[in-house]
Residue, then its C-alpha position, 0 to 999 in steps of 0.5 A: m594326799p591324793q588317792l592312789s589309783p585302783r590299778i596300783t592298789t589292787l595289783n595283788d587283789g587285796g591278798s598275798d603276793g605269795w613271797e612271804v616265806f622267802y621274805r622271812a628267810r631272807a630276814m632270818k639270814a640277814a639276822g645271822t641265822p644260816v638258811t638253805e634257800l630253795t626258793i627263787g630261781e637264782h643260779d648258784i653260779g655267777t654270770d660267766t666272767a667273759i660276759l662281765d668282761a664284755m659288759h665292762a669293756a662296753a661300758h668303758a668304751g662309752q656305751t653308757g648313754y641312751a641306747a636304741v629304744p627297740g634294742i641295738a640292731p646287732l642284738r635284735d639280729a642275733v635274737a632273730t637268728r637264735v629264734t629262727e634256728r631254734t624254732g624254724v620260724p623266719t624272724t628278723r629284727d622287726n619281730i624283736l623288741i629288747t626289754p628290761g628283763g622277761q617281766s618287762a616283756l610280759f607286761a608289754a605283751h599284756m599291754a599290747a593284747l588287752d584294753p582296760g577291763d578285758h579278760a586275760l586267761y592264764v594257767d594255774p599253777y602260774y609264776a607268782t607275778y602273772p595275775g598282778t602283771i595282768r592287773a597292771a595292764s588293766g586286765v582281768p585275770v582268769a585262771v585256767t585251773t589244772r590237776a596234779d595227777q595230770a602233771f598240771l597240763p592244761h586242757p584245751e577244752t577247758i581253755a576254750r570254755r573259759a575263753r567263751e564264758t569270759g570273752a577273754k582276749s589273751l592266754l598266757i602259758n609257760t613251757p617249760n613250766n615254773p613252778t612245776g617243771t612241766v613241758y607241754p607236749a605237741d598235742t597239748l600245744d596243738g590243742i591250745a593253738a586251736a583254742c586260741t584261733a577259734n576264740d581269737l586269742w592272743l597267745i602269750s608264750d613265756e619261754v624263758y626256760d627253753t634251754q632247760l630241757w631234761d626230757g623231750a623237746h621244746l616246741s614254741p607255739r609260734a611255730l604251729p600253723g597260723m600262730a605266728g600272727r597271734t603269738l607274742v613270745i617272751g624270752s630272756m638271758s636270765k635263766s639261759h645265761a645266768m644273767t638274772g640281775s642284768r635285766i635283759g629279755w625280749v618280745v618276739g611277735p608280729k612286726t605291727a605288734i613289735a612297732a606298737l610295743i616300741d612306742l610303749a617302750t619309748a613312754t616307759t622303759y626307754g630301752v636297756p643300757g647299751f653296755i648290757q645289750s653288748a654283753a647280751l650279744f657277746a653271750l649269744t655268740q658263745g653258742p649252745d655249749l655255754e647254755a648247756d653248761i648253765a643248765a647241766p647242774f639242774r638236770r643233775r640235781r633234778d635226778l638227785v632229788l628224784s633218786i632220794l624221793a624214790r627211797q620213801d613214799l610220803v613226798t612225791a614229785i610232779p614229773s618234771a621234764g624242764a626248768m630249775y624246779l621240782m614241785l613236791d606233793i606233801r599232802k600226806a603231812q595233812l598241812s597246806g603248802r603254806a603251813f608246811a613251808e613256814a614249819l620247815l623254815d622254823s624248825h629246820h631253817i630250810a626255805v621253800m616256796p609254798g604251792e599256794s604261792f602259785g595258785a589254788s591248783a598247787a595247794g598242798h605242794i611246795r616248789v623246791a628250786l635246785t639252786v644250791a650245791d648238790d650235798r646241801l640239796a641232798a641234805a635238805i631233801d632228806t630233811i623234808c622227807s623225815f620232817t613229812a614222816a614226823l608230821t604224818l606220824e603226829k597226825r596219825h596219833a593225834 
């Protein structure tokens, strides 16, 4: 048979895709073994029934054919209004492309920013698909490492240096951050904006967790002086409205960039089903109260986990100001995050994501998704702490 292209065969650079523990946990569940899954960012509630009713009604009303490739005008208008109100940056439908989820938007943004072989910066730790997305766009991923003792905040000086060293064309950031829960403060974003301007970088800002803020406020870098013309913002209904399976998101950017991305959508996705877009439009009209209700369990569970961790000193949490995860430092167990997660799954049937799934900076950590009922989450965290204590004692006496 003909050879597959290097673009497709090197998406993971010959290594792991980071999801092995998740796959094992799902296989165990399929075989009938009860597993407490704290792996992926999947809400433990379904999509609101009123949104599903709107989707159902739209489908039965005939919105099952081809929809406008850029997105239906009312939805683009609604997203533009939301962005304007939340960021203060005047935004119209011409600044919006509706996409099949945030992942599709990430790919589109990098296709807009990169030529084949261009270097693209991203902050480590990172969401597991980031390097593969850059490679899929024929770019060369370049990690900007961070440190756990600095809450994994990137240093603008490091970004600028890496941009100069590699001649990078873009920078991908994510705040609130998956996997760390870190929210970039204003001074960090100001420094990032300065680095992007000085090195003529596209800034791709993944803001899909912008409704999950526990401390402080979300600031979109598109709102900073001079940044609207070089920033592509990734948005999604997945986390804000518990619509992960509906696959609907967007890119916000300069009109010329969006016009070019519409051409890309025509050649790739050919748009998003109309009945899903109508459901998204209905969901956005429900206002911030619905979004707050969907986010509330994760704030409560973050506080619950932190209260449990405060009773011991072996497992510590990276300060989390947003998103539906906590990054836990388990280095006192003297195991890698991967080894810890594998052993925890084998011995206690609790599935967590190894820190190494999200980059070298998160080695020796695990990511916990706050996506099960409070009592099950509390029991799992108690077990993680006692498991770490047992491992620590075992190492001490080895």
